[in-house]
VMD Tcl script that builds the backbone (N, CA, C; Angstrom):
set m [mol new atoms 234]
animate dup $m
set s [atomselect $m all]
$s set {name element resname resid chain x y z} {
  {N N UNK 1 A 84.119 103.973 113.321}
  {CA C UNK 1 A 83.909 103.469 111.689}
  {C C UNK 1 A 82.961 102.543 111.498}
  {N N UNK 2 A 82.360 101.714 112.958}
  {CA C UNK 2 A 81.580 100.825 112.937}
  {C C UNK 2 A 80.453 101.139 113.969}
  {N N UNK 3 A 79.706 100.701 113.932}
  {CA C UNK 3 A 78.462 100.600 114.977}
  {C C UNK 3 A 78.885 100.204 116.330}
  {N N UNK 4 A 78.646 100.760 117.562}
  {CA C UNK 4 A 79.063 99.845 118.554}
  {C C UNK 4 A 78.417 98.620 118.756}
  {N N UNK 5 A 78.850 97.697 119.410}
  {CA C UNK 5 A 78.155 96.151 119.295}
  {C C UNK 5 A 77.159 96.411 120.495}
  {N N UNK 6 A 76.021 95.543 120.552}
  {CA C UNK 6 A 74.974 95.715 121.667}
  {C C UNK 6 A 75.434 95.289 122.777}
  {N N UNK 7 A 75.034 95.835 123.784}
  {CA C UNK 7 A 75.633 95.617 125.258}
  {C C UNK 7 A 74.667 93.741 125.488}
  {N N UNK 8 A 75.845 93.055 126.452}
  {CA C UNK 8 A 75.541 91.941 126.256}
  {C C UNK 8 A 75.509 91.649 127.770}
  {N N UNK 9 A 74.766 90.395 127.964}
  {CA C UNK 9 A 74.353 90.117 129.606}
  {C C UNK 9 A 75.635 90.499 130.847}
  {N N UNK 10 A 75.043 91.071 131.858}
  {CA C UNK 10 A 76.228 90.723 132.675}
  {C C UNK 10 A 76.785 89.674 132.983}
  {N N UNK 11 A 76.494 88.620 133.095}
  {CA C UNK 11 A 76.516 87.298 133.556}
  {C C UNK 11 A 77.661 86.851 132.617}
  {N N UNK 12 A 77.670 86.995 131.780}
  {CA C UNK 12 A 78.987 86.290 130.736}
  {C C UNK 12 A 80.365 87.013 131.234}
  {N N UNK 13 A 81.274 86.166 131.295}
  {CA C UNK 13 A 82.441 86.511 131.873}
  {C C UNK 13 A 83.163 87.073 130.322}
  {N N UNK 14 A 83.253 86.613 129.284}
  {CA C UNK 14 A 84.094 86.774 128.450}
  {C C UNK 14 A 82.998 87.585 127.305}
  {N N UNK 15 A 82.037 88.092 127.717}
  {CA C UNK 15 A 81.309 88.901 126.528}
  {C C UNK 15 A 81.644 90.117 125.849}
  {N N UNK 16 A 82.283 90.862 126.740}
  {CA C UNK 16 A 82.995 91.955 126.446}
  {C C UNK 16 A 84.176 91.893 125.430}
  {N N UNK 17 A 85.041 90.856 125.875}
  {CA C UNK 17 A 86.094 90.361 125.121}
  {C C UNK 17 A 85.423 89.818 123.627}
  {N N UNK 18 A 84.993 89.225 123.610}
  {CA C UNK 18 A 83.708 88.412 122.306}
  {C C UNK 18 A 83.238 89.481 121.727}
  {N N UNK 19 A 82.725 90.818 121.866}
  {CA C UNK 19 A 82.265 92.013 121.196}
  {C C UNK 19 A 83.536 92.532 120.659}
  {N N UNK 20 A 84.423 92.648 121.292}
  {CA C UNK 20 A 85.688 93.585 120.918}
  {C C UNK 20 A 86.313 92.901 119.547}
  {N N UNK 21 A 86.474 91.085 119.801}
  {CA C UNK 21 A 87.296 90.336 119.007}
  {C C UNK 21 A 86.254 90.738 117.346}
  {N N UNK 22 A 84.928 90.702 117.705}
  {CA C UNK 22 A 84.020 90.920 116.556}
  {C C UNK 22 A 84.248 92.057 115.769}
  {N N UNK 23 A 84.252 93.276 116.615}
  {CA C UNK 23 A 84.363 94.332 115.841}
  {C C UNK 23 A 86.021 94.504 115.383}
  {N N UNK 24 A 86.942 94.038 115.723}
  {CA C UNK 24 A 88.053 94.365 115.309}
  {C C UNK 24 A 88.326 93.279 114.045}
  {N N UNK 25 A 87.678 91.893 114.325}
  {CA C UNK 25 A 87.444 91.334 112.941}
  {C C UNK 25 A 86.826 92.051 111.696}
  {N N UNK 26 A 85.723 92.657 111.954}
  {CA C UNK 26 A 84.878 93.529 111.113}
  {C C UNK 26 A 85.712 94.288 110.344}
  {N N UNK 27 A 86.609 94.931 111.452}
  {CA C UNK 27 A 87.488 96.139 110.880}
  {C C UNK 27 A 88.811 95.665 110.238}
  {N N UNK 28 A 89.309 94.682 110.498}
  {CA C UNK 28 A 90.286 93.957 109.492}
  {C C UNK 28 A 89.785 93.675 108.479}
  {N N UNK 29 A 88.634 93.102 108.381}
  {CA C UNK 29 A 88.133 93.068 107.048}
  {C C UNK 29 A 87.999 93.817 106.031}
  {N N UNK 30 A 87.596 94.878 106.424}
  {CA C UNK 30 A 87.109 96.179 105.673}
  {C C UNK 30 A 89.007 96.869 105.376}
  {N N UNK 31 A 89.659 96.900 106.135}
  {CA C UNK 31 A 90.958 97.182 105.497}
  {C C UNK 31 A 91.493 96.380 104.859}
  {N N UNK 32 A 91.393 94.993 104.624}
  {CA C UNK 32 A 91.577 93.917 103.731}
  {C C UNK 32 A 91.102 94.619 102.349}
  {N N UNK 33 A 89.765 94.641 102.279}
  {CA C UNK 33 A 89.070 95.143 101.291}
  {C C UNK 33 A 89.551 96.461 100.304}
  {N N UNK 34 A 89.816 97.196 101.257}
  {CA C UNK 34 A 90.163 98.633 100.898}
  {C C UNK 34 A 91.470 98.610 100.220}
  {N N UNK 35 A 92.326 97.805 100.789}
  {CA C UNK 35 A 93.821 97.403 100.270}
  {C C UNK 35 A 93.828 96.409 98.934}
  {N N UNK 36 A 92.866 95.739 99.006}
  {CA C UNK 36 A 92.622 94.995 97.856}
  {C C UNK 36 A 92.153 95.921 96.623}
  {N N UNK 37 A 91.368 96.680 96.910}
  {CA C UNK 37 A 90.786 97.672 96.145}
  {C C UNK 37 A 91.602 98.762 95.542}
  {N N UNK 38 A 92.637 99.129 96.501}
  {CA C UNK 38 A 93.714 99.901 95.983}
  {C C UNK 38 A 94.587 99.353 94.782}
  {N N UNK 39 A 94.794 98.058 95.330}
  {CA C UNK 39 A 95.626 97.458 94.436}
  {C C UNK 39 A 94.838 96.902 92.971}
  {N N UNK 40 A 93.975 96.610 92.916}
  {CA C UNK 40 A 93.205 96.345 91.735}
  {C C UNK 40 A 93.018 97.395 91.007}
  {N N UNK 41 A 92.714 99.097 91.845}
  {CA C UNK 41 A 92.864 100.404 90.705}
  {C C UNK 41 A 94.444 100.455 90.485}
  {N N UNK 42 A 95.113 100.107 91.000}
  {CA C UNK 42 A 96.914 100.426 90.494}
  {C C UNK 42 A 96.856 99.527 89.472}
  {N N UNK 43 A 96.506 97.973 89.691}
  {CA C UNK 43 A 96.780 97.429 88.410}
  {C C UNK 43 A 96.012 97.697 87.123}
  {N N UNK 44 A 94.531 98.077 87.227}
  {CA C UNK 44 A 93.960 98.852 86.209}
  {C C UNK 44 A 94.512 99.712 85.685}
  {N N UNK 45 A 95.296 100.845 86.398}
  {CA C UNK 45 A 95.550 102.126 85.796}
  {C C UNK 45 A 96.983 102.111 85.051}
  {N N UNK 46 A 97.833 100.441 85.789}
  {CA C UNK 46 A 98.970 100.514 84.949}
  {C C UNK 46 A 98.697 99.795 83.634}
  {N N UNK 47 A 97.903 99.065 83.635}
  {CA C UNK 47 A 97.389 98.052 82.376}
  {C C UNK 47 A 96.714 99.141 81.265}
  {N N UNK 48 A 95.717 100.028 81.579}
  {CA C UNK 48 A 94.973 100.349 80.745}
  {C C UNK 48 A 95.131 102.402 80.538}
  {N N UNK 49 A 96.182 102.744 81.690}
  {CA C UNK 49 A 96.672 104.027 81.635}
  {C C UNK 49 A 95.476 105.040 82.183}
  {N N UNK 50 A 94.508 104.390 82.625}
  {CA C UNK 50 A 93.297 105.292 83.293}
  {C C UNK 50 A 92.540 104.546 84.557}
  {N N UNK 51 A 91.809 105.137 85.127}
  {CA C UNK 51 A 91.114 104.434 86.465}
  {C C UNK 51 A 89.754 104.977 86.152}
  {N N UNK 52 A 89.069 103.869 86.584}
  {CA C UNK 52 A 87.442 104.016 86.247}
  {C C UNK 52 A 87.017 104.289 87.504}
  {N N UNK 53 A 86.117 104.848 87.519}
  {CA C UNK 53 A 85.580 105.320 89.012}
  {C C UNK 53 A 84.461 104.173 89.426}
  {N N UNK 54 A 84.307 103.885 90.241}
  {CA C UNK 54 A 83.069 102.915 90.771}
  {C C UNK 54 A 81.693 103.299 90.862}
  {N N UNK 55 A 81.448 104.717 91.243}
  {CA C UNK 55 A 80.273 105.308 90.968}
  {C C UNK 55 A 79.697 105.661 92.889}
  {N N UNK 56 A 78.525 105.824 92.533}
  {CA C UNK 56 A 77.986 106.623 93.839}
  {C C UNK 56 A 77.568 105.276 94.767}
  {N N UNK 57 A 76.743 104.370 93.868}
  {CA C UNK 57 A 76.275 103.312 94.747}
  {C C UNK 57 A 77.089 102.519 95.563}
  {N N UNK 58 A 78.591 102.522 95.091}
  {CA C UNK 58 A 79.340 101.547 95.454}
  {C C UNK 58 A 80.023 102.394 96.795}
  {N N UNK 59 A 79.976 103.871 96.713}
  {CA C UNK 59 A 80.508 104.567 97.946}
  {C C UNK 59 A 79.588 104.298 98.996}
  {N N UNK 60 A 78.393 104.310 98.696}
  {CA C UNK 60 A 77.067 104.162 99.359}
  {C C UNK 60 A 77.461 102.517 100.513}
  {N N UNK 61 A 77.860 101.650 99.517}
  {CA C UNK 61 A 77.615 100.228 99.894}
  {C C UNK 61 A 79.019 99.982 100.825}
  {N N UNK 62 A 80.063 101.205 100.456}
  {CA C UNK 62 A 81.477 100.964 101.444}
  {C C UNK 62 A 81.216 102.167 102.712}
  {N N UNK 63 A 79.969 102.612 102.489}
  {CA C UNK 63 A 79.715 103.280 104.156}
  {C C UNK 63 A 80.555 104.651 104.009}
  {N N UNK 64 A 80.656 105.117 103.081}
  {CA C UNK 64 A 81.141 106.319 102.760}
  {C C UNK 64 A 80.143 107.624 102.544}
  {N N UNK 65 A 79.017 107.216 102.648}
  {CA C UNK 65 A 77.923 108.383 102.408}
  {C C UNK 65 A 77.748 108.770 101.085}
  {N N UNK 66 A 78.102 108.294 100.007}
  {CA C UNK 66 A 77.753 108.427 98.609}
  {C C UNK 66 A 78.412 109.629 98.248}
  {N N UNK 67 A 79.137 109.848 97.212}
  {CA C UNK 67 A 79.409 111.285 96.456}
  {C C UNK 67 A 80.820 111.964 97.246}
  {N N UNK 68 A 81.029 111.121 97.969}
  {CA C UNK 68 A 82.595 111.369 98.558}
  {C C UNK 68 A 83.808 110.403 97.837}
  {N N UNK 69 A 84.776 110.876 97.666}
  {CA C UNK 69 A 85.870 110.326 97.071}
  {C C UNK 69 A 87.097 110.413 97.666}
  {N N UNK 70 A 88.155 109.570 97.640}
  {CA C UNK 70 A 89.222 109.863 97.944}
  {C C UNK 70 A 90.377 110.797 97.647}
  {N N UNK 71 A 90.988 111.731 98.179}
  {CA C UNK 71 A 91.756 112.785 97.546}
  {C C UNK 71 A 92.658 112.059 96.367}
  {N N UNK 72 A 93.085 112.925 95.860}
  {CA C UNK 72 A 93.530 112.391 94.478}
  {C C UNK 72 A 94.931 112.655 95.017}
  {N N UNK 73 A 96.178 112.207 94.005}
  {CA C UNK 73 A 97.629 111.972 93.996}
  {C C UNK 73 A 98.262 113.504 94.835}
  {N N UNK 74 A 98.848 113.633 95.592}
  {CA C UNK 74 A 99.080 114.759 96.170}
  {C C UNK 74 A 98.571 115.608 96.918}
  {N N UNK 75 A 97.426 114.929 97.414}
  {CA C UNK 75 A 96.523 115.474 98.512}
  {C C UNK 75 A 96.199 114.846 99.645}
  {N N UNK 76 A 96.078 115.480 100.866}
  {CA C UNK 76 A 95.911 114.681 101.991}
  {C C UNK 76 A 94.424 114.813 102.807}
  {N N UNK 77 A 94.211 113.628 103.306}
  {CA C UNK 77 A 92.919 113.747 104.109}
  {C C UNK 77 A 93.171 114.415 105.437}
  {N N UNK 78 A 92.090 115.093 105.912}
  {CA C UNK 78 A 92.209 115.936 106.992}
  {C C UNK 78 A 91.123 115.655 107.896}
}
mol reanalyze $m
mol bondsrecalc $m
mol representation Tube
mol addrep $m
């Protein structure tokens, strides 16, 4: 999901743990933002009765490669 951290000098005793912690924090933040977006979309759909798409530029910023969307209701990812 994210790029691996650059290798750190061998002499640092906690360098691997630190790199792992940073990657975990980045993944947790992306998960938090995804949940917040899902809540926002659900609230919008309930309020307006419809859901607006974010567009291709937002998908590129999210790291989805652009043009790809999540499956609709009743569909699953494989």
